[in-house]
N, C-alpha and C positions, 0 to 999 in steps of 0.2 A: 504494500500500500504506500502511495506517495505521501510526502510530508504534508501536502495540503488537502489530503482526503478528510472528509468530515466525520468519518466513523460509520458504523453499521446503520443501515436504515431499517427500522422495525415496522412491520405491518401487523397490527393486532387484529386478527381475523375474527369473524363472527360465523357461528355454525347454527344450523337447525337440523335436528335429528341426525347429528353426526356428519352432516355435509356442509362444506363451506359455502357461504352465500356468494352469488355471482358478483355482487358489489365489492366484496373483499378480493376476489380474483382480479377485478379491474384495477383496484388500488395497488395490488401486487405488481401488475404490469407497469404501472406508472413508477413505482418504486424501483423496479428493475432498470427502467430507462434512466432515472435519476442516478442510480448507482453506477451505471456504465459511464455516465458523463463525469462523475466525480471520483472514479476509481474506488468505489466503496463496495460493500457487500450488503445483501438483503437477507433479513431474517423474518420469518413468519412466526407469530406468537399465537398459540391456540389456547384460549382460556375456556376449555370445554372438555368434558369427559367423553371418551370413545370417539375421537375424530376418525372418520372412515377414509378420508381422502388426503391424508398427510403427505403421501408420496407425490400426489398431484401438485401440491404447493411448490415442491422443488421443480417439477416439470414446467410450472408456469413462472419460475423466476427466483425462487428462494434458494439461497446458499445454505441457510440453516433453518430448521424448524424446531421451535421450542414447544414441547407438549407439556402444559401445566396440568398436573394430575389433580383436578379439583373435584368437587362434589357433582352429583348428577344434575341435570338441567333443572329439576324441580327443587334443588337446593341452592340455586344461584343466589349469591349475596354480593352486592356491589362493594361493600367494605372489605370483605375478605379478598376478592380478586384485585381490587385496587391496591391493597397492601402488598399482595404477593407480586404484582407486576412492578410496583415501585421498588421492592427489594431486589427483584431480578435485574432491573435497570441499573441499580446502584452497583451490582456485582459485575455486570457485563458492559456498562458505560456506552450505550448506543449514542450516535450523534443525532438521530431523528427518530421520533415515534409517531406513527400515523395510524389512523383508524377511520372507518366510515362514520358518518353522523347519524348512526342508528341509536338503539338503546344503549349499547356498550359505549359508543362515542360520546353520548350525552351524560351518562352517569358514572362511568368508571374513569375514562381518560382525564377529565378535569381534576379528579381527586389525585390521580397520579402526578399530574403537572404540579399541583400544590405541594404534594409530598416531596417532590424533587426540587422544589424551589425554582421552577422555571415558568416561562409564559406559555400560552396556548392560543392558537388561532382556530376558531370554530367555524364549521360549515363552509370550508373553502371550496372554491370551484376550479382552482388552478394552483399548481406547485411547480416551481422552477428554482434552479440554483443560479445565484448571481456569480458570473465568472470571475469578478474581481474580489469580492468580499468572501466568497465561498459560503455565503449565508443562504438559507432556504427562504425564497420569496413566496409567501403564502397569500394568495389573492382570495378575498371574500367579499360578499355584498355588504354594503353599509348604508345607513339611513334609509332602510326599507327598500334597498335595491336600487336607489337612485344613483349610486356611484359604486365603484369597486375600489377597495382599499388593499394596498400591498403591505403586508406585515412581515417584519423580520425581528429576530432576537439576537442582536450583535454580541451580547456578553453572557448569554445563557445557553447551557447544554443540559439535556438534549433539547432540540427544537421539537415542539409538540404541536400537532395539528389534526383536526378531524376534517373529513372531506365529504361533500355531498355524495350520496350513493349514485353511481353511474355517471359521475362527472368525467370519468375516463372509460375507454373501451377495454374490454377483456382481451388479453393477449393470446398468442398461439402457444400451445403446449409443445415443449421439446422433451420427448421421453428420454433422450440420452443425457439430460442434465443430471448431475450427481450433487448430493448435498449431505449435510450432517443433521441427524435426528438427535435432539437433546431432550431427555425427559427431566422434568422439574417436579419434585415432590412438593405439594402444597402444605405449608406449615400452618395449619388452622389455629394452633395455639398462640402464634405470634401476633394474631390480629383479633381484636375484640370488635364486636359489632352491636349496634343498637337496633338493627333492623332484621326482619325475618320475612322471607317470601312465603305468603300464605297460600296464594292461588294464582293461576293464570287464566284470565277470561278471554276467550277468543271472540272475535267479531263474527257473528253468525251470518251477517250479510255479505261477508267477503269469501266467496267460493274459491277464487284464485287470488293469491297474494299479489298486491299491486306492484311492489318493488321487485318481484321476481318474475313477473309475467312476460311471456314472449309476444303476446298480443294484448293491447289495451284499447278499449272502446270508451271514449270520454264524452260526457254530455255537459253542455254549458247553459248559460242563461237563456239561450235561444230556444230551449225546450218550453219556456213559458211558465210551467208550474211543476210541482213535485210529481204529480200523477203521470206526467209525460216521460219520466225517466224509465217507465216500463218499455218504451220504444227502444231505447239504447240498451237496456238490460237484456232484452230479447235477442238483439244482435250479438251482444257479448256472450250469451249462453250458446248460441249457434256456433260461434267461433271458438268456444272454450277460453274466452278472454276474461281479463280482469275488468271490472267496471270502475272508471275514473270520473272525475269531475273537476271543473275549474273552481275558483274560490267563491264567486257570487252565489251559486246554488247552496253551498255550505253555509254562507252567511245568512241566506234566506231560510235555512232550516229544511231544505228539500231532501238532503242526503247527508249521512254522517261524515264527519271530518276525516275519518280513516280512508275515504275515497279521494281526497283532494290531491291533485297534482299541481306542483308549482313551487315557488320559492319558499312559501310558508307551509307547504305540504310535503308530499313525497316526490322524489326525483326518480323518473323511470327512463329506461332506455331499451324498449322492446324492439323486436324485429318489425312489428307493424303497430302503428298508432292511428286510430280513427277518431277524429275530432268532429263531433256533431253539435252544431250551434255554439261553438266556442269562438269567441272573437279573437283571442290570441294576445292577451296583455303581456308585457314584458315579464311580469311575475309568473305567469303560467308558462311562457316559453322557456324560462330558465329551468323548468322541471321536466321538459320532454323533448327539447329540440335535438338531442343526440339520438333520438329514435332512428332506426335504419330507414324505414319508409313511413311517411306521414301522409295520411289521406284526410282532407278537410272538406266538410259539407257545411256551407253557410250561404245565406241569402245575399249577404253584402259582399260584392266583388272586391271591395277595398279593405276587407277585414285583415288585420295583421297576420292571422294564422296562415294566409296564403303565401306569405313571404318565405315561410320555412317549409311549406307543404311540398311533397313530392308530386302528389296529384291533388287537384282541387275540383270540387263540384259546386258550382254556383246554382242554388235552387232551394226549394222548400224541403227541409229535412223530414217533414212529416209525410212526404211522398217518397223521397229517395231512400230513407233508411228502411221503412217497411218493405219496399220493393227489393232492396239488397238482401234483407233477411229472408224473404221468400225465395229468392233465387238460390241463396246458399243452402237453405233447407232442401230444395229440390235437387241441387247438385250432390248433396250428401245423403240423399235417399231417405 
């Protein structure tokens, strides 16, 4: 490692049912690129029991994988994991710690930054190294998204940041990549906690998880009223897609917040995104514009959503969407 290398770049990954989330793989790809540019190494840190795809983390860019032997998922405790991650960071001295802005990034990573006496930039949309200072430049929305702020920590290590899920694209696996698997025993006695996880309540309206879906069908204020969400929900069902929405329908009480896509909701990056009656405010575009294919249906030909759409249909969504649903049903028998 050269003298000006910044140290290992850690990606604290998130798992569900033993499988690493796609957003963590995307962040790992970005970390790999940053490491190559700065002559550093990448480590994936798994704060989860029974990780089934640890080898894949190396194939997607990790030089090391730390497997923290913690309690089962139903025993998750923020205090315990934050304490263990902070202890591990003190021993291994990484230069950068990254995580997605999910539940882990919102509850555990800030505690780790405080414990390590360093700063943290939350909800970033871009990460780059400054070639002169060798500092990590963390770009995040500020003042409600009206401007972007570049954040650096010139005198603090490690540099800590959380990143909006799907701000980066998932890389390609290289099965020939080799790495080091390191098991870390969780010392539960060294950390006291005032909290206890009692139960996990699932959103029964969410048949397909929004942040992991390959297809998202989104309804906006153009639907007119809550009852009309049935039109886009039916299309989502036919496609096996997640149901999303822009912010106005949530503010109006038409649909739960868990379906909101945008700067103040979920960030998605599906293979196909269908926007029905969505105007396309900057707040909404920030959460979906990295989708591979964007199809927009709107009566207003000047709607901002058409500026990012791959395909656009100007017309009455109450005619277009049911017809599209009918044709898809027929095609699928």
